[in-house]
Every structure is written in C-alpha cells, then in structure tokens.
Phi, psi and omega in degrees: 000152174286113189295335184291315181290328174293317186293316180300317177301311177292337174288319174294323181288330178293316176300319176298316180303314176303309180298322177297311174306322186286318182292319176298322182293315177301319181285322177301319184292326178292326177288321183286335180274321188266329192225065188300334175289321174294321181287330170301318184292325177291325177294320176296320177298309183309311177303314187299313179307308181301313185290334176288325177296301182310308183289339171290324178290340181250010177075015183240036187277144170265153179289113193275000190295326184285321174301316183290330178292323183286312178301313179299318176298322185281327178288321173298324178290320183285324177302309189294316182307323180268004173103007187258158168297142180292351174252037189280335178268359185284158173316134178270131177195149177291320182239118183284340184294298186256001183054039172062034163262345175099343189225149172232176177245134171239116181050049177065018173249133178287121180227158171297139172291151183296330178294321181288320173295326169290335174288326177286318176300318179296320179296323178296317183295310179307318189259009182064040178286201192307317180259095188272138189303323183282357181269087185228169183289331182290327186269358182295122189251097186290345185287353174293333191266149185299146181263047186231151180296141168296151182302134174066030182212162175254017178255120181286165182290327178295319176294320181298314182292335174290328181283323183295312179312304190294328177292319181286329179297308172310312180300317177294324182291333179278347177293147356264012189241348185228180180076183178281155187279316186254146171226134181243117172256112185219152185150179181304174187286156167070026181257353174105014188289317178288328177298314182290323175303321177295309184307316182294317183295318177297317183291327174290321182297321175295337177264013175093004180283139180283108190242144178228131175253141180206142166284146181304317175310303177303314178307304187303317181305308182302311180301319182290319180288327177289325182295316185266005193287147171246356183243024164090011188293141190222151178239030190290337179297334180285328177279334184271326180312133183294328172226117177259121173261119180238114186259142171066043173299137182108349177255005177268149181295148178271094183258123183307131188062011178242299192305294189297320180304310184279337175288320181296314180298315174298315174302315182290326179297317180301314185297312180300323178283351180077022180276167189244129182232119173250134186230135174255145181205141172273000179272152178281173177296327177291321181296316185293313186291326185281319183294309195258357185051177191295335188301305186275321181296334184284329180289331190266333185255354186293109189291345182280330185246351191211175175224119172259121179250121178275150179252128185227153170122204182267152174297112185284345175291345188256359178261129191276138177296000000 
C-alpha cells in the first residue's frame, strides 16, 4: 500500500474516532440531564461491574452474567420507553468490525479491516493512483497497435490485442466465483499489460469484487517486512483480497531465501483458498521458469488453474502517432 494514502486515511479514522467520542459523551449527558431514573440505573450497572471485579480479586466473585443481562434488559427497555433506540448508549462507530480504527485482529495478527481496504481503493481511484479509473475495457483503444502482421503470422498486432482484450474481459466477467484462478500477462515492455491489468481490476471492482493492486517490488517488501517483523506488522491483505493484481513481476530484487519462498507461499495460499490472482511480467515463459524455479512458474503456467497470455509485437510507446 502507498504509505501516504494510508497515512491520510488513518488521519480520517482518527478524526472519526474523535467525533464518535464526542457523540457518545453528548448522549450520556443528555440521558443524565433529561432522564435521571435511567442514569441511576446505568450507574447501578457500573457499580455492579466494579463490585464484581473487586470480588474477583479477593476470590469471592459471583457470576455476574445474569445480573449484567438483567441490567442490560432493563436499560434497553427504559430507553425504548423514552423514545430512544435500545442501542442508543452503545459505542458509536461507522464500522462495527474495527470500531473505526481501520484494523482488526485475525489469529492475533493485526490486519487492515475491509472498510480500510475499500477506502484505500477508492482513494487510489480518486487520486489517479495505480488502478486508474480511466483504464477500462470500454476505453481500450485498439488503434494504438500497429495494423501489421506479427512476425511469422498473418495476424496483425491490432487483431491479436483485440483477442487478448477479450480474454481479459472474460476473466474479469467470471469473478468472483467462476473461471480460472490465475492469469499471467507476460511479454515485452510497452505492449499494454499494465493497462489491461487495470482494466480487469476496474471491471471487477464495479461488480463489487474486493480488488487490491500492488507492484511486485512493493509486494516483496511488504512480505519481507512482515516475515521479519517483531512488532506485529502484517501483509495479510495480500492473502485475503478476492482479486490481487501484481504488476511487473520480475522487477523486484531476487533475495536468497526470501523472494521465491515468500511469493510461492502467497500464490499457493491464495490458490488453496480459491482466490484470484492476475500478474503482469516483462519476462518470457523461459525467463520466468529460470528466475522463479518450478515452484512459482508452475502456479502461474498451469493451464488447469490459470491462463497465460503472451504479449507480442512492437512497443507502442516507441511508435509515433
């Protein structure tokens, strides 16, 4: 994730928490001022809780659950009687999962909440980030590609890219419950791989799919940092996203004992869980197999679970309009 965007989002969450606390205080004061009988009942519940804690410390605690349930029932009934929702004095928050902190714990690991991941993706789109809103299948301009036959074929690059676009559109249309799990877009630079990767992400997002984009370099850094972290740092979001888009595989550093192992662990875990991963790379099949060994290349090139599409032709960035 882009640290600048995350920092801005966390500032928003902090402001939201402050507003939540102000609203909770206002509600408590309102009840205390307008409804002293209800306030007294709430105070009795608080005293009961404190007494239970003290009794527990001395080893003479009684089971407080029945008393607590009775107090809660009476308070909820009195709130409704006075025209309030029965949860009026509950903690105020926009997201009940993380209580507007942006993070939750899964198996004792602190990970971004779904609300934070959605806010992050929206921030990317709003700020013209990695997954650019204008990069859609509808905006795909096939005329940018030469209308000339590819070497040793009678198919033009333009015709070929039209077929590639349709394959990518089909992959996105089958998410999140059908089709092959993995998609590999590989070939030389300037052939439209990143653009189509973003098209897939935008199409999936419009259908409500949880999408996360990351460059291979940033992904490896996140996986490495989480692996060596002693402070609970996590890369769990990359394991959990329904569709993970990994751009520029092959541009990340090849660190012995880290790169292949961590990327393999990620891909294998996602496959086992039935999640979807789309990858772009400037490497050829042979280069992928040589750099990442059979462990990773088999995950990306297995035709039973994935689809590998080679990109061919001239770098359109070098073609003058």
